[in-house]
N, C-alpha and C positions, 0 to 999 in steps of 0.2 A: 488050869494052864494047858494041860495036855489036850483037853477037848478043843480049846481055842486054837492050839497049834495044829491040830489035825484039820481044823476048818480051813487053814491056809493052804493045805496040800491041794495040788491041781487035780489029782485023781479022786480025792475024797468027795463024796456028795455033800452038798450044803443043806443044813437043816433049817427049817423056817421056824427058829425059836429065838431066844434072847442072845444066843452066842453070836449071831451075825451082827446084831446091834452093837454088842460089846466090841467086836472086831473093828467096826466102822468108827466107833468112839476112840479106840486106841490109835487107829490110823490118823484121825483128825488131830489128836494130841501130838502125835509124832510130827505131823506137817507144821503145827504151830511152833514146836521146839526148832525145827529146821529153819523157819522163817526168822525166828529170834537169832539163831546162830549166824544167819547170813546177812541180816540188815542192821542189827543193833551194833555190831562192832564199828560201824562207820562213825560213831560219835567220837568227838575229840578227847584229848587227854585230860581236859579239865572236867569232864563228865564223870559219872561214877565208873569205877573200874569193872568192866565186864569182859576183860580179855580172856577169862577162862572159857567163855562160850565160843570164842573164835579158835580155840586150840584144836589141833588135829585129833587129839584124844576125844574131846567133847563131841566134835562133829562125827567122828567114827561111831561113838556110842549112839548119837541120834540116828545116824544112817542104819545102824544095826537094828534099831528099834522099828524101823519102817518095814512093814510086811511086803513081801514080793507080790506085786500086782500081776496077775495072770488073767488075760481076757481071751476068750475063745476067738479063733480067727473068723473074721466075717467074710461074706461072699465077695466083697470088694477087694479085701486084702488077698484073698486066694486068687482072684482073677488077675489083679494087677501086680501082685507080689510086693506091695508097699503096705507097711504098717500104718494104720490110721493115726496112731499117736505121733508118728513122724510128721504127718501133714498138719496136725494140730500145733505142733511146735514150730512150724515154719514161720508164721507171723512174728513170734517172739525172737527167733533167730534173726529175722530181717530187721527188727527194731534194734537188737543188740549190735548188728553190723552198722546200721545207720548211726547209732550213738558213737561207735568207735570212729567212724568216718568223720562225723562232726567234731569229735574231740580231737582228732588229728588236724582238722582244718582251723580250729580256733586256737589262738595263742594261749599258753599256759599261764602267763603273767600279765597284769595290767601295767600300763606305764607308771613311772615313778610319781607323776603328778596326780594320778588316779587312785585314790585311797578308798578302801572298803572298811567301814566301821565294824566293830564287834556288835553282834545282836543277840548272842545267846547267854549273856551273863545274868540277865534277869528274866524270870519266867514270864511275868506279865508283859513286859516289852516284847519278848519273842512271840508270845501268843497274839498280841495286838498286830504285829507286823504281818504274821502269817494269815490270820483270819480277816484282816482288812482287805485282802485280795478278793474276798467274795463280793466286794462292791463292784468289781469288774463283771463278775457272773450276774449279779442282780441287774446292772444296766445292760448287759448283753441280752438278758431275757426280755427286758423292755424293748430292746431294738428288734428282737425277733417278733414280739407282739405288734410292733409298728410296721411290720413287713419290710424290715431292712436286714435281711439275713447276713449280707456280706459284712456290714459294720458290726453286727453282733458276733460274727466269727472272729473278727479282728480282736474284739474285746476278750473273747475266750482264749485266744492264743496268747494275748499279753498276760492274762491272768495265769495261765499255765506256766509261761516262762518266769513270771515273777515268783510263783510258788516254789518252783525248782531252785531259783537263785537264792531266795531267803531260807529255804530249807537247807541248802548246802552251807549257807552263811551261819545258820544257827548250830547245825550239828557237826560241821566240819571246822568251823572257825573261819575268820576273815582272811587268813594267810594261806589257806589251802588252794591248790591249783584248780580243783573242781569249782570252788567258789568264784575264782577269777574267771574261769571259762564260762560259768553260768552268768556271770555279770556281763560278759561280752554279748552273749546271746540275748539276755533280757534287754539290754540297752539297744541292740540292733533291732529287735522286734518292736520295742516301744517307739523308736525313731521312725521306722518304716510305717507303723500304724498311724502315727501322728501326721506324717506327710500325706498318707492316703486320705485321712479325715479332712485335712486342710484342702486337698485337691477336690474332694467330692462336696464338701459342706461349706467351705470358706473359712475365714479366720474366726476364732472364737471371740467372745466379748472381752474387752480390755481388763475388767475386774477379775474374771476367771483366769486370764493369762497371768496376771500379777499374782494371784493366790497360788496358782500352780507352780510358777517359777520360785516363789518364796518357800513353799513347803518342800520343794525338791532340793534347794541349795542350802536350806538351814541345817538339815540333818547331817550331812557329811562334814560340815564345818563346826558343828556343835554336838559332840557325841552324847552328852547327857540327855539332849532332846531328840536323839535320833529316832527312837522308837515312836514317839508322839508325832514328830514332824513327817516321818515316812509313812506312817499309817494315814495321816491327814492327806499326804500326797496321793495315796492310793484312792482315796474317796474323791479328792478334787479332780484328779485326772480322769477318773471314770465318769464323774458327773459332767465334766467339761466335754468329753467326747459325745455324751448323750445330748447335752444342750446344743452342741454344734449341729448334730443330725436334726434335732427338733427345729432349730432356727432355719435350717435350709428347707425343711419341709414347709414351714409357715411362709417363707418367702416365695416358694413355688406356688403355694396356694393363692397368695395375694397377686402374683402375676397372672395366674389363671383367671381370677376374678376380674381384673382390670383389662384383660384381653378382650377385644370385640368378638361378639358371637358371629361365626361365619354364616349362620342361617339368617341373621339380621341384615347382612349385606346383600342378600339376594332380593331381587324385585318381587313385589307382590304379584299374585296371579292377574289382577286387573291391569297393573302396569305392564306385565308381560304380554298380555293379549293386545293392549293398545299398541305396543311396540311392533308386534307382529303385523297388525292391521296397517300401521304406517308404512311398513316396509313392503306392502303388497304392490303389484304393478298398477292396479286400478287407482289406488291412492296416489301413486307417483304421477299418473296421467292427469288426475284431478288437480293436483297441486300445480302442475305445468300449465293447465288451462286457466287456473285461477291467477297465476302469475301473469300470463299473457293478457287476460282481461284487465288486470290492475295496470299493466303497462299502457294499454290502449286508452284506458280512462284517463290516465295521467297525461298522455299525449294530447288527448281532446281538451282536457282542461288547460293545457298550456297553449294550445292554438287559440283558444277563446279568450285568452288573457289580453289586456290593453297593449302590452308590449308587443305581443305577437300581431295584433291588428295594425299597429303603427309600422311594424316591419314589413308586413305584407303590402300596405299602401305605398310605402317608400319604394319597395321593389317594383310595384306596378308603375308608378310615375317614371322611375329610371328606365324601365324597359320600353315604355311608350315614347319617351323622349329620344331614346336611342333609335327607335323605329322611324320616327319623323326625320331625324338627321340623316339617316341612311337613304330615305326617299328623296330628300333634298339633293344630296350628293349625286344620286343616280339621275335626277332631272337635269341638273347642271351639266353633267357629263354628256347627256344625250343632246342637249341644246348646243353645245360646242362642237359636237361631231356633225351636225346637220350643215353648217356653212362649208365645211371642208368637202362634203359630198356634193354640194351644188357647184363648186368651182371646177368640176369636171375632172376630179382626180388629181388636183395639184398637190402641192406639198402640204402635208398634214399640219394642223395647227400646233403650234408649240405646246408642249406639255408642261404645265406648271408644277413646281415642286409639291410634294405631298403635304409638307408642312404648311405651305401657304394655303392649300385648299382646306386643310384642317382649321387654319386660323380664320378663313372666311366663313 
């Protein structure tokens, strides 16, 4: 004992023998006793009486058994003036503050219509409720393997909240404030995760929806079947979430298969070269000349048709008849003007109306 006590002194040199190993083993036993003194008193009154562990005398004895840990100052602690152990405890202090903040934000009691059944009366039922949460972990791992990390993280968060809630429900009882607060948190996380799954993956299969709702509502309304039905709810809800993600993935694959390939919609190299050749100026000029030749050929064929020949002959007869009539009129007018000139400039011959001349 004295040798071991001397090993704990700061100034005494440490020997590399079995005493250091014994000192570490004593420290480990003392830490185990301290953890028992801190965490096991949280069990309810119906559990075995371990109140002697939480007594101040017992905790004082356990603390007195802990050896004083003295570590030499490091270069960082000397330079900054901060103990590294304080830095190591900062995350735990942050988590404790966060837990206090969440505890103050969450109501301490559920509404009167919201009941929490007892789950710690039977060991087998309590174990089934707790360990059935690992279905969430199992399907979360499958989501990670399917490269859906966000959906897998949602399942892991739901699993952690459910384990905390059912742990408080079993070890503290259904009427404890911590149980009611954990129920609030668990239900909020479950609802939020379900809405995210529906938004990203669509609605689940109707049979899975009926099974999930049945296993969820049977337990609170029938306490003898609470352990079985709620364990089934953990499995059905985890499997439904995974099935929703898989169904959404299969539907996206089918849409990708039925979607036309953009490379198939592009023209072939031959068609592309033909289109470029057709758009060249030489080809445009060739098309224009070809169109002009076609129009000229059509006009020639139309002129040689029987109808065109009859039209041309009728036009020739009409033009010749008109020319003859014009010559006759001019001859008659000149014959009438000659007697007037021979009279020696007498009064001119009377001019007949134009209509009469046309009638003659």
